[in-house]
N, C-alpha and C positions, 0 to 999 in steps of 0.2 A: 749881142742881142739877137743874132740870126741865127748865131749858134747855137744859142739856148733855149730859141724855139722851135728848133730841127731837135734837139735834144729830149725837149717835152714829148714833142710829136711820135717821135720813137720807140719814148716809154708808153704815151699811150696806144699807141699801134701793137706792143709786147704784150699790156694788159688785156687789150680788144681780143688780140688773137690767141690768149693763153684763156680767158673769159667764154668764147665760141668754141676754144676743143674741149673748155671742161664741161659746157652744156652739152658739145655734141656727145661725148665719153655718157654724162649721164641720161641724157635720152635714149644711147643705145643701149647702156646699161638695164635702165627703167622696161625698154622692150623686150629684152633677152628675157626679163624677167617676168614679163608677161608672158612672152611667147610660152616660158616653161611652166605656167602657171598651168594655162589653157592647156597642154599639153597633158600635165598631169591629171587633170580634171577629164580631159576626153578620156586618158586610159580609165580611170575611175568610173566613170559613166560606161565605157565598154566593158567593162567587168560587171559593174551591175547589172546590163542587160543579156551578159554570158549566165549570168549566178539564174537569173529569173527562167531563162530557156534553158536550162541545162536540164538533162534527161539520166536519170540512172537503169542501169539494167535492173528487173529484180524478179524476172521468174523467163523462165525458156521451157517450150513445150513440144515435143515432137509426136506423130504416129506409131508405136507399136505393132499395132496390129487391127486392122480393120475388117470384117466381115459378117454376112449374114451367117446369125448361127441356125440350129437344127427347128429350132421355135418361130420363124421366120424374122427376127429381129435384127437389126443391124446393130453392133457394137464393135465400140472404138477403145481401144486402150493407150491412154497417154500416160507416156513418160515427161514429170514436172520435178524439174531441176528449178530450186531457189536460191538465191544468192542472198547474202549475210550483209552486215552494213560496210562489211571492208571490200567487198566482191568478191569472196571466194564464193564455191558451188558447193552447196549442202549435197549429202548426199541424195539421189530422185528416188522421187515416191512413183509410184503406180497405180493408176485408176482406168479402174474400166465404165463407159458408161456408156448409154443408150441413144444412140442417133450417130450423126457425124457430126452437128452443130453441138460444140460446148460452151457452158458459161463456166465463167469463173469470178466469182463475186470474191469482194475485199470491200475494209472497213477503209475509208479514206480521210486523213486529215490536212489541211494546208493550214497554213500559220500567216499570219499577217505581213503581208508584203515586205515591210521594210525591214522583217528577221531577216528575210529570203536573198534584199539586196546588199544586206550585209555581211550576209553569209555568216549569220549567227552559227554561234556551236552546239545548239542545241534546237535550233528552230529554224535551222537555215534550211530547212529542203522537206519538200511533202510527204509524210510517210504513209504505209500502207502495210494492211495485214489479212493475207489471204484468210480467208473461212474456210468456203464451201466449193466444190466443182460438181456438175451435171450435164445431162446430155439434154436436148430437146424433145426426147421423148420422154423424159423424164419431170416428174415435179421438184419444184424448188424443196419441199418437203423431204423429199428421198435424195436430197443431195449428199455427195460426201465429203466427211470433215477433211480439209487440207490439213491442218496442224491438230491434234490432241486436245480435247477440250480441258483447261484446268491447267494443263502444262504449259510451261513457259517456251513461247513460241523456238525455231531453232535459228530463225534470222540471227537470235541475241549469243547466238556461242561464242560470236569475236568481237561482241561488242565494249565499249568501253562502259562500265558499272553506271557510272554518272548517267549518259545515255540512256542505255537500257534500263534503267530506274524511273526515269523521267518517262519514257516513252511507255513504258506500260503501268506506271500511271495514269495514262490517257486514256490506254485501251480500257482499262477497267472503268473506267468513267467514261465511256466514249457516249453513249446514247443520252448521257447528261449534257455532253458538249451539246450536242445535236440539239436539245431540247431549250438551252438555256444560255442566251446572249450574254449577259454578266461575267457568267462561269469561261465563258470560250475570251471573253477579254482578259480575264485574270491569266489563262493560261496562255495570251498570244494566240489564239489561234480564230483563224476567219473561216473555216467551213467543216465541220467532222459531218460524213454521212459516210450510207453504203453506196458502192459502187460496183459495175461489172462490166468485165471486157466477155465478147463470145465473139464467136466466127465458125467456120467451118473447116472445120480441121482434115488434112488429106494426109497421105504418106507423103515422103520426100520431100517433106518441108519443114521450115524448124521455125516455128512461132513465137516471138519476142515478145513479153510484157516491161514495159520502159514506165518509168514514174516522172512527172515534170517537176519539174523546184518549186514552183509555183503554181501545177495543177493538178490533174488525176494521173490515173492510168492510160496506156496507148495499148495497143495490139496490132503488132506487125509480121508479117510472113513472107518467107524466101528462100529462094532453092537448097537443099539438103545437101552441103558439100562438106569435105575435108573429112576432120576427126570424128563428125557426127555418122555420114555414108558409112561408114569403116565399122562402129562399134553398133550400127543399124545392122551390117550383113551379120557380126558375130551375132547378134542377137535372134536372127532368122537361122542361120546355121543349128541355135541351137534347141530351136523349135522343130 
């Protein structure tokens, strides 16, 4: 009788031990899955934050000449380099403005934030189209065109045809987007507006225009160095 009772107790202990082991394993497995889920969610949130705060270089400017002419007016000659959708530099353009302070105007379209957060192929980043450039001693009416009116902008030379077609349709309806909320919603656009960056332009500095993924244009300056400085020396030697 005693032996039988001990056997039953032993079997019960084995069952209980096995059950506890199984429960511990399941708890650890569940905890591991939850940790993995939270890590994946955290990575996704980090990607969203990165996409929302991402900036693209869209243009660079530098002063090639700045002097007071015989008529007493100071003129600044700017080398303007725009970048394609693929990040490649386009052939530079040269503009001479009146004064030191330059205005660069553009049309800017900002898409609904969820498109940016999701990295949408067509609406995953704000877009800008440069329009005019002029100096502080000039009126906006006398501004110089950055792109030739009526021509497909140079920034689309290497763009995906679907993307180029989509964006060009938005540009052709830009002022309707700016005025009609329902039309903006239809196109997934949050804001359509004219925007300009401006600042005092001086020699020996590189001016960079960037476009925020979820915002507008920014203008920054840094000392001229490296390949840009060598290029400027060559330009100066030819004049």
